[in-house]
N, C-alpha and C positions, 0 to 999 in steps of 0.2 A: 647500669651502663657506664657511668662516669668512672667507676672503679675497675672496670674490666682492663686487664693488662694485655699487651700485644708484644710480639717480637718483630721489630721492624728493621733491625740492622744486623749486620754480619757478626759483630762483636758479642751480641746478646745471645746466650744459649739457654738461659733460664730466667725466672722472674725475681731473682734476688736483687736487693738494692744496688749493689756494686757489680752487677753483671756486665756493665759497660763502663769500666773504669776510665779508659782512654777517651771515649766519647764524652763522658761526664766531665773529666778534669780539663780537657782542652777548651771548655767553655770559658775558662779564665782568660782566654785570648780576647774575648769581647770586653772584659773588664779592663784589661791592659790597654787595649786600643782606645777605650773611652778615656782612660787616665792620660794617655799620651796626647790626645787631641784637646783635652780640657783646657789647657792654657791658651791654645790657639783660638778657642771659642770665646775668650774673654770679650765682653762687650756685645756679643751676638746672642740674643735670647734664643732664637731658633736653633743655633748651633749647639748651645748648652742643652737644650731640650733633646736634641738628637743624641748627644753623648749620654744623657740619662737613659734614654730609650735603648741605647746600645748595651748598657749594663743590664737592663731588663731582658734583653734578648738572651744574654748569657745566662741569667738566672732561670728564665723560662726553659731554655734548652737543657740546662743542668737538671731541672726537675723532670723533664721528659725522658732523659737518658738514665735517670735513676729510678723513677716510679713507673715509667712506661705505661701510664694509664691514659684514658681519654681526657680527663681533666688536665693532666700535665701536658698532653699534646696540644690542648687549646691554649695553655699558657706559653707554649713554645711558638705557636703561630701568631697570636695576637700582637705581641710586641714588634714582630717583623712587619706586619701589616701597618701598624702605627708608624713605624719608621718610614716605610715607603710613602705613605700618604703625607707625612710631614715634609719629607724631602721633596716630593713632587710639588707640593704647594710652594715651598721655598724656591725651588728651581724655576718654576713658572713665573713667580712674582719677581724674583731678584736676578735670575739669569736672563730671562726673556723680557723683563721690565713690563710684565702684564699687570693689569689692575687686580686688586684683591679678589673681586667678584669672579673674574675669569679664572684665577688660580684655584678658587674654591670649586668651580665647575669642573676644571680639569681633574682635581682630586676626586670629585664625586664620580667621574667617569672611569676611574681606574679599575674598579671591580668588574664592570661589564666588559671593559677592554681586555683585562686579564683573562676573563672567562672565554671571550672570543678567541684570543690567541691560543689558549690552552686547548680549546676545541679543534682549532685548525691544526695545531701541532699533533694532536692526538690522531687526526685523520691520516697524516703523513707518516707519523712515527708513534704508533701505539705504545711501544715500549717505554716512551718517555714518562707516561703516567702522570703523577702529581708534580713531577719536575717541570712539566710544560709551563706551569704558572711562573716559574722563575725565568724562563726564556722571555716571557712578556716583559719582565723587569729589565733584563739585559737589552732587549730591543729598545725599550723606552730610554734607557740611559744612553745607548748608542745614538738614538735619534736626536736627543738634546745635544750630544757631543758633536754630531755631524753638523747640526745647525750652527753651532758655535765653534766650528773646527779651527777657525783662524784666531781664536782667543786662547789664553792659558786655561780658562775654564773648560772650553771645548776639548782641548787635548787631554786635560785631566779626566773628564768624563769618559772619553774614549778608552783611556787606560783603565778606568774603573769597570767599564763594560767588558773589556777583554779579561780582566782578572776574575770577574764574576763567571764568565764562561769557563775558565780553567777550574775555578772552584766547583762549579756545577758538574763538570766532568768527573771530579772525584766523588761527588755525592752520588752520581748515577752509576759509577763503577763499583760501588760497595757490594751489591748483591752478587755481581758476577765474579768477584775475586775470592769469595768465601772459601772455596775448596782449597785453593793454594795459599791463601793469606787470611786466616781466620780473624785477624784483627780488623780487617776491612779497611776502607778508605774514607769513611764518613768523618773521621776526626780531622782530615785535611780540609773538608768543607768548613769546619769550624774555624780553623786557623786562617785559611785564605779569605773566608768571608769576613772575619773580624778585621783583617788588614784592609780589605776592600771598603767596608763600611767606614772604618776610621779614615781612610783616604778620601772618601766622599765628603765626610764632615770637614776634613782639612781643606779640601778644595773650596767648599762653601765658605768657611770661616776666613780663609785667606783672600778670597776674591769678591765676597759679597758686597763689600763697601766700595768697590771700584767698578764704575760702569763698564760693561764689556762692549767694546766697539769692534764691529766686524769690518775688516778691511776689504777693499775691492769694490 
């Protein structure tokens, strides 16, 4: 089962290792993004951990787009989930100034929350498929951004949510453009998502040490 290969993206037409060269190589964007934010994360343990996980996302995605097996797909998804949970904990604790126990509970609730949003999106828009789970992340980021909208962090989070939506649009467009554009658009998901995740780490590292005061 774990060795079974699948064709999931427009660029792949067979099961050879380099059947998705662009989708595979563009994962270097995650490594570049991690390297760019690494100096800004100095002194912030969680920010440095996020940067390390960002590299793992790139590695996992590279394996997925070269091996195209179930085990590689798992290595593609797990680092993303780890990043989400890590950032959610950090955002709840440090942006909202919540106690650690509450930040842990919020993190634990992410999976049922994402499942619920995915189910709801699937009812309204069945074509969204597995992409519905990423909508739950965009909603969550936008929610935190809206709550902190009068702070630099809030504005940064709203920008991150918008960028994730654009990135998600390229991810979802991949299958529909195959006939006219065989390369597909999934590679843009890698590039824009790397920028977005790097931006999220930068926002955290830049502002975490400064209490965020909401005006008004």
